[in-house]
MARBAKE-350480 format. One line per field, with one value per atom (N, C-alpha, C): residue number from 1; residue in one letter; chain; atom name; x, y, z. Coordinates in Angstrom, 3 decimals. Atoms other than C-alpha are relative to their C-alpha. Layout:
BEGIN
margu	(NUM  ...) $
dotor	(A  ...) $
lumse	(A  ...) $
zadren	(CA  ...) $
xx	(X  ...) $
yy	(Y  ...) $
zz	(Z  ...) $
# end
This chain:
BEGIN
margu	(1  1  1  2  2  2  3  3  3  4  4  4  5  5  5  6  6  6  7  7  7  8  8  8  9  9  9  10  10  10  11  11  11  12  12  12  13  13  13  14  14  14  15  15  15  16  16  16  17  17  17  18  18  18  19  19  19  20  20  20  21  21  21  22  22  22  23  23  23  24  24  24  25  25  25  26  26  26  27  27  27  28  28  28  29  29  29  30  30  30  31  31  31  32  32  32  33  33  33  34  34  34  35  35  35  36  36  36  37  37  37  38  38  38  39  39  39  40  40  40  41  41  41  42  42  42  43  43  43  44  44  44  45  45  45  46  46  46  47  47  47  48  48  48  49  49  49  50  50  50  51  51  51  52  52  52  53  53  53  54  54  54  55  55  55  56  56  56  57  57  57  58  58  58  59  59  59  60  60  60  61  61  61  62  62  62  63  63  63  64  64  64  65  65  65  66  66  66  67  67  67  68  68  68  69  69  69  70  70  70  71  71  71  72  72  72  73  73  73  74  74  74  75  75  75  76  76  76  77  77  77  78  78  78  79  79  79  80  80  80  81  81  81  82  82  82) $
dotor	(M  M  M  K  K  K  N  N  N  K  K  K  E  E  E  N  N  N  K  K  K  D  D  D  I  I  I  V  V  V  K  K  K  K  K  K  I  I  I  E  E  E  E  E  E  V  V  V  L  L  L  D  D  D  T  T  T  V  V  V  R  R  R  P  P  P  Y  Y  Y  L  L  L  M  M  M  M  M  M  D  D  D  G  G  G  G  G  G  N  N  N  L  L  L  D  D  D  F  F  F  I  I  I  K  K  K  Y  Y  Y  E  E  E  D  D  D  G  G  G  Y  Y  Y  A  A  A  Y  Y  Y  V  V  V  K  K  K  L  L  L  K  K  K  G  G  G  A  A  A  C  C  C  E  E  E  H  H  H  C  C  C  A  A  A  L  L  L  S  S  S  N  N  N  E  E  E  T  T  T  I  I  I  E  E  E  T  T  T  F  F  F  V  V  V  F  F  F  E  E  E  T  T  T  L  L  L  K  K  K  N  N  N  E  E  E  I  I  I  P  P  P  E  E  E  I  I  I  K  K  K  G  G  G  V  V  V  I  I  I  N  N  N  D  D  D  T  T  T  L  L  L) $
lumse	(A  A  A  A  A  A  A  A  A  A  A  A  A  A  A  A  A  A  A  A  A  A  A  A  A  A  A  A  A  A  A  A  A  A  A  A  A  A  A  A  A  A  A  A  A  A  A  A  A  A  A  A  A  A  A  A  A  A  A  A  A  A  A  A  A  A  A  A  A  A  A  A  A  A  A  A  A  A  A  A  A  A  A  A  A  A  A  A  A  A  A  A  A  A  A  A  A  A  A  A  A  A  A  A  A  A  A  A  A  A  A  A  A  A  A  A  A  A  A  A  A  A  A  A  A  A  A  A  A  A  A  A  A  A  A  A  A  A  A  A  A  A  A  A  A  A  A  A  A  A  A  A  A  A  A  A  A  A  A  A  A  A  A  A  A  A  A  A  A  A  A  A  A  A  A  A  A  A  A  A  A  A  A  A  A  A  A  A  A  A  A  A  A  A  A  A  A  A  A  A  A  A  A  A  A  A  A  A  A  A  A  A  A  A  A  A  A  A  A  A  A  A  A  A  A  A  A  A  A  A  A  A  A  A  A  A  A  A  A  A  A  A  A  A  A  A) $
zadren	(N  CA  C  N  CA  C  N  CA  C  N  CA  C  N  CA  C  N  CA  C  N  CA  C  N  CA  C  N  CA  C  N  CA  C  N  CA  C  N  CA  C  N  CA  C  N  CA  C  N  CA  C  N  CA  C  N  CA  C  N  CA  C  N  CA  C  N  CA  C  N  CA  C  N  CA  C  N  CA  C  N  CA  C  N  CA  C  N  CA  C  N  CA  C  N  CA  C  N  CA  C  N  CA  C  N  CA  C  N  CA  C  N  CA  C  N  CA  C  N  CA  C  N  CA  C  N  CA  C  N  CA  C  N  CA  C  N  CA  C  N  CA  C  N  CA  C  N  CA  C  N  CA  C  N  CA  C  N  CA  C  N  CA  C  N  CA  C  N  CA  C  N  CA  C  N  CA  C  N  CA  C  N  CA  C  N  CA  C  N  CA  C  N  CA  C  N  CA  C  N  CA  C  N  CA  C  N  CA  C  N  CA  C  N  CA  C  N  CA  C  N  CA  C  N  CA  C  N  CA  C  N  CA  C  N  CA  C  N  CA  C  N  CA  C  N  CA  C  N  CA  C  N  CA  C  N  CA  C  N  CA  C  N  CA  C  N  CA  C  N  CA  C  N  CA  C  N  CA  C  N  CA  C  N  CA  C) $
xx	(0.269  -106.796  1.267  -1.133  -103.964  1.279  -1.186  -101.245  -0.237  0.420  -103.125  0.345  -0.151  -103.181  1.496  -1.469  -99.494  0.687  -0.498  -98.610  -0.211  0.346  -100.487  0.582  -0.736  -98.842  1.462  -1.399  -95.486  0.444  0.044  -96.085  -0.163  0.180  -97.242  1.324  -1.126  -94.168  1.216  -1.021  -91.957  -0.153  0.238  -93.624  0.282  -0.184  -93.488  1.597  -1.385  -89.762  0.783  -0.515  -89.110  -0.063  0.156  -90.201  0.997  -0.927  -87.897  1.424  -1.376  -84.687  0.716  -0.794  -83.822  0.538  -0.436  -83.592  1.237  -1.212  -81.121  1.090  -0.998  -79.269  0.667  -0.569  -78.634  1.066  -1.091  -76.531  0.790  -0.880  -74.747  -0.509  0.634  -77.027  -1.123  1.116  -79.792  -0.571  0.475  -81.851  -0.660  0.440  -82.979  -1.368  1.183  -86.422  0.341  -0.291  -85.939  -1.233  1.292  -89.372  -0.933  1.098  -92.618  -0.599  0.420  -93.652  -0.799  0.766  -96.252  -0.102  0.141  -96.844  1.214  -1.335  -93.128  0.800  -0.826  -91.124  1.472  -1.401  -87.471  0.800  -0.810  -85.007  1.518  -1.433  -81.300  0.671  -0.736  -79.361  1.196  -1.331  -76.563  0.675  -0.828  -73.829  0.249  -0.285  -73.375  -0.994  0.939  -76.500  0.208  -0.233  -75.356  0.720  -0.839  -72.792  -0.365  0.232  -74.380  -0.520  0.277  -74.733  -1.640  1.351  -78.294  -0.808  0.598  -79.365  -1.348  1.270  -81.860  -0.999  0.759  -83.286  -0.676  0.571  -83.763  -0.911  1.185  -85.595  -1.088  1.042  -87.659  -0.932  0.861  -88.774  -0.399  0.188  -88.274  -0.656  0.568  -88.848  -1.338  1.186  -91.472  -1.066  1.125  -93.476  -0.599  0.414  -93.489  -0.857  0.750  -94.589  -1.432  1.263  -97.255  -0.965  0.977  -98.707  -0.822  0.715  -99.426  -0.534  0.642  -100.025  -0.089  0.395  -101.802  0.287  -0.453  -101.081  1.325  -1.439  -97.290  0.011  -0.196  -96.524  1.313  -1.424  -92.838  0.977  -1.128  -89.604  1.151  -1.195  -86.844  1.230  -1.296  -83.225  0.673  -0.665  -81.777  1.313  -1.277  -78.508  1.126  -0.942  -76.650  0.082) $
yy	(-0.126  27.849  0.584  -0.581  30.257  -0.945  0.780  27.593  -0.914  0.899  25.238  0.703  -0.837  28.064  0.129  -0.146  28.704  -1.228  1.253  25.063  -0.235  0.191  24.920  0.907  -1.036  28.110  -0.529  0.378  26.832  -1.247  1.275  23.394  0.573  -0.563  25.388  0.887  -0.794  27.772  -0.972  1.007  24.631  -0.632  0.579  23.151  0.998  -1.086  26.453  0.186  -0.150  26.919  -1.159  1.144  23.367  0.141  -0.165  24.536  1.183  -1.127  27.763  -0.665  0.400  25.793  -0.502  0.435  24.164  1.218  -1.371  27.671  0.577  -0.316  28.643  -0.909  1.024  25.466  -0.008  -0.008  26.023  1.084  -1.034  29.160  -0.235  0.315  27.253  0.442  -0.368  28.442  -0.773  0.730  27.344  0.978  -0.748  28.576  -0.903  0.669  27.443  0.838  -0.613  28.231  -0.033  -0.150  29.551  -0.044  -0.007  30.393  0.738  -1.022  32.182  0.556  -0.739  34.852  1.405  -1.209  37.649  0.332  -0.243  37.191  -0.036  -0.062  37.091  -1.326  1.092  34.145  0.334  -0.213  34.212  -1.322  0.981  32.537  0.369  -0.170  32.088  -0.469  0.642  31.898  -0.585  0.830  29.551  0.018  0.135  28.881  1.292  -1.238  31.336  1.126  -1.018  33.094  0.819  -0.409  33.759  1.613  -1.184  36.561  0.802  -0.755  37.535  1.475  -1.302  41.145  0.189  -0.049  40.319  -0.748  0.715  38.433  0.583  -0.634  41.066  -0.016  0.012  41.256  -1.300  1.253  37.536  -0.352  0.080  37.569  0.745  -0.865  40.442  -0.246  0.339  39.517  -1.520  1.525  35.818  -0.642  1.077  34.151  0.598  -0.712  36.812  -0.258  -0.031  36.923  -1.441  1.343  33.178  -0.481  0.318  32.745  0.671  -0.695  35.530  -0.473  0.760  33.865  -1.132  1.250  30.834  0.118  -0.189  32.032  1.521  -1.408  35.410  0.473  -0.656  35.686  0.458  -0.360  36.216  1.516  -1.564  39.922  0.294  -0.262  39.614  -1.134  1.035  37.533  0.850  -0.469  38.463  -0.737  0.720  37.602  -0.044  0.084  36.309  -0.479  0.343  35.557  0.735  -0.799  38.364  -0.247) $
zz	(1.396  -13.048  -0.775  0.598  -13.843  -0.310  -0.027  -13.192  -1.189  1.177  -15.691  -1.240  1.193  -18.318  -0.293  0.198  -17.846  -0.400  0.426  -18.100  -1.543  1.399  -21.377  -1.047  0.812  -22.707  -0.066  -0.067  -21.683  -1.053  0.940  -23.645  -1.392  1.285  -26.624  -0.455  0.215  -26.471  -0.471  0.325  -26.391  -1.365  1.412  -29.460  -1.073  1.002  -31.366  -0.151  0.073  -30.531  -0.585  0.718  -31.805  -1.438  1.479  -35.324  -0.385  0.249  -34.941  -0.089  -0.234  -33.961  -1.246  1.112  -37.249  -0.808  0.727  -38.767  0.660  -0.678  -36.113  -0.149  0.108  -36.438  -1.300  1.457  -40.117  0.060  -0.033  -38.993  1.111  -1.201  -36.201  1.198  -1.259  -33.449  0.510  -0.808  -31.136  1.014  -1.296  -28.159  0.873  -1.130  -24.961  0.470  -0.617  -23.400  1.437  -1.483  -19.874  0.777  -0.852  -18.541  -0.792  0.349  -19.171  1.226  -1.243  -16.798  -0.597  0.290  -17.030  -1.483  1.475  -20.718  -0.914  0.744  -21.630  -0.048  0.122  -22.939  0.109  -0.232  -21.747  -0.833  0.702  -24.119  0.071  0.197  -24.388  -1.238  1.235  -27.493  0.199  -0.102  -28.038  -1.398  1.312  -30.507  -0.675  0.765  -33.273  0.251  -0.225  -32.370  1.210  -1.217  -28.954  -0.045  0.191  -30.024  -1.318  1.399  -33.491  0.090  -0.006  -34.297  -0.289  0.256  -35.396  1.029  -0.945  -32.204  0.513  -0.660  -30.869  -1.188  1.095  -34.389  -0.266  -0.032  -34.428  1.059  -1.039  -31.111  -0.287  0.107  -31.921  -1.100  1.146  -35.359  -0.092  0.237  -36.028  1.151  -1.068  -32.624  0.633  -0.622  -31.212  -1.036  0.938  -34.432  -0.145  0.138  -34.774  1.260  -1.106  -31.214  0.167  -0.139  -31.284  -0.957  0.930  -34.380  0.482  -0.418  -32.556  1.343  -1.438  -28.947  0.255  -0.120  -28.674  1.459  -1.364  -24.947  0.025  0.005  -25.765  -0.093  0.151  -25.164  -0.401  0.433  -25.959  0.358  -0.310  -25.850  0.506  -0.601  -23.599  -0.191  0.192  -24.649  1.310  -1.249  -21.517  -0.097  0.176  -23.017  0.751  -0.787  -21.381  1.564) $
# end
């Protein structure tokens, strides 16, 4: 049952991230979804977002809040860029 739940959450994470990407792309960036584990989504920033001084703020506020609003199981987002 846990594996099915994780697959459903991963699918939903990918759907929500697809709504986030256009905003990042407007600033020359993007992100990749790496994995979902123990309630945390791991993402990797790309392009201009990768080395931006506001990258952690982007992850903590924009990406996390967007995911949390749609997926209550999400405990946080880990920036796996480094």
